[in-house]
Structure formats: structure tokens, C-alpha cells
N, C-alpha and C positions, 0 to 999 in steps of 0.2 A: 317106737310103738310100745304102749304099756303092756305089761304081762298080765294084768288083770284090770277089771273095771268094777265100779260100784253101781248097783242098780237102785234107782230111786223107788222107794215103796211109798205109795200114797196112803193116807190115813183111812181107816174103815169108814164106810158110809153109814151115817146114823139111820136107824130104822125105827119107825113108829113116831108118835108125837113127842115133841121135846117138852120135858117137864118144866113148869114155870119156876123161876128162881124165887125162893122164899126170902122175904125181907126179914132182917134181923130186928128184934125189938129195939126201939130207940132208947138211948141212954138217958139217965136222969138229968144230966147237964143239958143235953139238947132240949129236953122237955121244958126245963126251967127257962132256957133262952127263948123258946117259943112263947112262953107265957109273958116274959118281959116285953118281947117284940109286939105281941098282941095288945098289951096294955098301953104301950107307947103309941101304937097306931090309933087306938081308941081315943087317947088323950089328944093326939094331933088332930083327929077328925072333929072332936068336940071343940077344940080351940079354934079351928077354921070356921065352924058354925057361929061361934061367939063373935069372932072378928067380922064375919060377913054381916051379922045382924047389927053390929055397931056401925058399919059403913052405910048400911041401908037406912038407918034412922036419920042420918044427916046431921047428927050432933058432932060439932068440931071437937077435936081432942085437945 
């Protein structure tokens, strides 16, 4: 039989509303990548419209 024991101490109960986590400002590299991705998505969307218009006209390639 042990001569001593350890008592488990539970963490304190949070009181009051929990503060929202503030978001860090986005880095310059992330902002640049967002711009490139946006431009690429716009190009892809306009390319799809051009291809769809070409198929609808019935002109063979």
C-alpha cells in the first residue's frame, strides 16, 4: 500500500463570456496568392463562356 497519493486537481471553471479569438492580419504573400487565384478563376470562367458560345453556334472546328 502506498504511503502517499496524488490528488487530481481539475482546471478552474471559466466565468463570464469567452472572448472571441482575434484574427491575425494576412501576410503579403497570402494576399498575392489570393489575387493570382482570383484572376485565374476569372480567366477560366471567361474561357468556359467562349467555348460554350463556340459549341452553340454549330460551327465545326
